[in-house]
C-alpha positions in Angstrom: -96.0 -27.4 73.2 -99.1 -25.6 74.3 -102.5 -26.4 73.0 -104.3 -24.1 70.6 -107.6 -22.7 71.8 -109.0 -22.4 68.3 -112.7 -22.4 69.3 -115.5 -24.8 69.8 -116.9 -24.7 66.4 -115.8 -27.4 63.9 -115.4 -26.5 60.3 -116.2 -28.8 57.4 -113.8 -29.7 54.6 -115.1 -30.1 51.1 -115.7 -33.8 51.7 -117.8 -33.1 54.8 -115.2 -34.1 57.4 -114.8 -31.9 60.4 -111.5 -30.4 61.4 -110.8 -30.4 65.1 -108.4 -28.6 67.4 -106.2 -31.7 67.1 -106.0 -31.1 63.3 -105.0 -27.5 63.8 -102.4 -28.6 66.4 -101.0 -31.2 64.1 -100.6 -28.7 61.2 -99.0 -26.1 63.5 -96.5 -28.7 65.0 -95.4 -29.8 61.5 -94.8 -26.2 60.4 -93.0 -25.3 63.6 -90.7 -28.4 63.2 -89.8 -27.3 59.6 -89.2 -23.7 60.7 -86.9 -24.9 63.5 -85.0 -27.1 61.2 -84.5 -24.3 58.7 -83.3 -22.0 61.5 -81.0 -24.6 62.9 -79.3 -25.0 59.5 -79.4 -21.3 58.6 -81.7 -22.0 55.6 -83.4 -18.7 55.3 -85.2 -19.7 52.1 -86.7 -22.7 53.8 -87.9 -20.7 56.7 -89.3 -18.0 54.4 -91.2 -20.7 52.4 -92.7 -22.4 55.4 -93.7 -19.1 56.9 -95.5 -18.2 53.7 -97.3 -21.5 53.7 -98.4 -20.8 57.3 -99.8 -17.4 56.3 -101.6 -18.9 53.4 -103.1 -21.5 55.7 -104.1 -18.9 58.2 -106.0 -16.9 55.5 -107.9 -20.0 54.4 -108.6 -21.4 57.9 -109.9 -18.0 59.1 -112.3 -17.9 56.2 -113.8 -21.2 57.1 -113.9 -20.6 60.9 -114.7 -17.1 62.1 -113.4 -18.1 65.6 -110.0 -19.2 64.3 -107.3 -17.3 66.2 -104.6 -16.5 63.6 -102.2 -15.1 66.1 -102.3 -18.1 68.3 -101.9 -20.4 65.4 -98.8 -18.5 64.1 -97.3 -18.5 67.6 -97.8 -22.3 67.8 -96.0 -22.5 64.4 -93.0 -20.6 65.9 -93.8 -17.5 63.9 -93.6 -14.2 65.9 -92.7 -16.1 69.0 
């Protein structure tokens, strides 16, 4: 899996903790795994649900970090790849 060049700025969560590139990668990897499982078993509803979750996350992450690369994140999730 390739690494996400999300940007150098770290965003803060509500509790003041910083999200790192590693956090973004962990999220993308988990989503990609679930999409691949859904595709393997022909579960279109599962793939659709995970894809919607990914798009919801992209919207929120982009709000918090203006340097967040939505296209790269979605590709890392296996969406549009």
